[in-house]
N, C-alpha and C positions, 0 to 999 in steps of 0.2 A: 655271390656269397648266400649263405643259408639265412633264412628269416626265423628269428627267435622271439619267443615271448617270455617275459620275466616276470613272475608274480612274486613280490617280496614286500612287506609292510614297513621294514626298517629303511628309512629313507637314505640314510648315509650309506648303508650296504648295497642298497638298490642302485644308487648313483655309481658307486664304485664298480660294480658288475657292469652295468650298462656302458659306462665309459670304457671299460676293459674290452668288452665284446665289440664295440665299435671300433676300438683301435685294432682288433683282430679282423676287421672287414665284415662282420656281421651287420644284418639290417635288425634292429631292435625295437620292440614294442614293450612297454613296461606298464603293470598295473600294481596297485597297493592293497586290494582286497580280493578274497576268494571269489565273491559273487562276480566281480568284474572279469576275473580271469576265466572263469566258466562262460560268461557271455561272450568273451572274445572268441573262446575255443568253438562256440556255436556257429559263429558267422564267418570266421576268417581261418585260413589255412597257415600253419607253420611247419617249418622243418624239424623244429624240436622246442620243447617247452621246459622252463626252469621254474619249479614250484616250490615255494617255502612250505614247510610242514604247517606251521601255525600262522594263521592270517584271519583278520576279521571278516566276518560274513560266512565264509566257508573255510574250512581246513584243506590243506593239500590233499589229504586222504579222501575227503568227501569229494573233491573236484576230480580226482584220478578214478574213483569208483564210478561216478555218474558219466563222465567222459567215455570210459570204456563201456559201460553198458549201453551207451547210445552209438556204439561202434567206432569211436575214435581210436586212431592207430598211431598217431604222432608220438614219437619217442618222448618220454617224460624223465626228467632229471629232478629228483627231489632234494631239497635242501633242508637238514635238520640239525638240531643240537643233541639229538638223541643217538646213543651209540650202542644201545644194547641189541643182541640178536633179535629179541622179540619185536623191538620196534622196527628193526630193518625189515624183517620178513612181513610185518604189517603193512609197510609202505609197498613192498613189492606185490603183496597180495592184492592191494587195492589197484594197482595197475602201474605203478612206477616201473620204469625199466632200469633205473640206477639211482644211486643217492650219493650226496656228499655230505660229510659231517663237518659242521662249523667248529672252529674256523679252518678254512681250506686255502691253499695256494691256487692264485687264479690260472696259473699254468695247467694245474691238474684240473680246473674247470674246463679250459679249452680242449684239453686231451680227452676228457670225458664226453664232450659234445661232438669231437670227430668221431669217437668210436661208436656213438649212437647213430650218426648219421651214415656210418659205414655199414651198420647191421642191417641184415636182410629183413624185409617186411615180415616175413613168416615168423620172426622170433618176437614180434611186438603184438600184444594182446593176451588174452587169458589162456589160450592153449599153444604151448610150444611144441615143436615138433622137431626131429632129427632122425631121419630114415623111419624105421618102424616104430621108434619111440615117441610116446606123446606124454606131455605133461600138463595136467589141467591145474592151474595155479589158483583157481577158485576153490574147487573141490579138494585140491592139494592130493591129486592122484596120479600115479604114472601107469601107463599100459603099453603093451607091446601089440602092435598090429590092432589097436583099438578094441583089443578083447582080453588079452591076458594082463590082468592087474598085478602090479608089483607093489609088494609091502616094503615100505622104506622106513627107516628111523628117522627122526626129526632132522639130525645132522646130515643124514644121506640126502634126504630131500633138499636140504637148503643148500648143499654142495651141487647137487644135479641141476637145481633151478639156477644158480649162479652161472654154472658153465654153460647151460642151454642159453641164457640170456647174453652170453659172450661168446658165441662160436668162433672157432678158429684163433682165438686169443690165448696166449701162453701166460699162466700164473704160477709164480713161485709159491712155495708152502707158506712163506712169510705173508704174502699177499692174501693168500686163501685164508690163513688164520685171522687176519685183519678184517676180511670181508664176510667171513662165514662163521668162523668159531666165536663162541663167548669168551670174553676176556678172562673170565674167571676159571675156564676150563682147562683140561690138559692139552694145550694148544702147542704140541711139538710137530716137528716135522714127521716124526714116526707115526703120530695120531692122524696126521693127513694121509700119509701112505696107507694106513690100515683102513681108513674110510673109503679112499679111492679104490682099493682092492676089494672091498666089500661091495661098493656100488658097481663095479665092473661086473661082478659076478651076477648081481641081481638084474642087471638090464641086458645081460648077453643074449644074442640071438644065434642060434646053432649056425655054424658054417659062415658067420659075418664077422669080420674084425671088430674089436671093440671100438666105440667111437670116442672113449676116453683114452687119449695118448699120453705118454710119459715122453717128455721132451728132455733128454738127459742133460744134466747140469743147469736146467732152467726151470722145469716145474711140469705143469699139466695143462692140457687143453682139450676141449671137446671139438673134434673134427667132423664137420658136416660131411655125410655121405655123399659121394658122387652120383648124381642122377644121370643114368644112361638111357 
């Protein structure tokens, strides 16, 4: 079973997470400070890392940034009590692959960890790729064939990054609203459809089917192109 590093300074919460993961069969190591977490990441390998946003020593954001800048590609799940779109995108920009907003169900934690472990290595890190499309999450720029720059609205960028970080997974409009849209915005099914349609047009490549697919009755997914 996978080896997990959990960094969380709330001892009661940490004990709960560690106990749950061990019952799920994971090999678990835990630390309570950000500096200890980064030190472990420098010298040991893990299959996935769970980082709390606020910790003594270093924040989860600082750990993510330094770990990625030094070439670390281990999937990172961020735990946070922050739930605004700005905070979420800040965590993803720092190098986190996914996040969970506290409080959360431990069953969802397990599901997120399984998803991260299934994810191809190419979607981990600063540059995400899907066929001819590249998304630089540091510069927040999208390009086709590394040359043609695509101008995206903030919401289009957030949706594209989310889908590229979760290739081949289907998301309903309700889930997309929760994960991408601001809670105070016009977050309806029609708003999601409109954003998807606009995004498809902007990232379209002549003669190539769109990588953003509609799964009728279920939602949307980014389908990775088949390499021939």
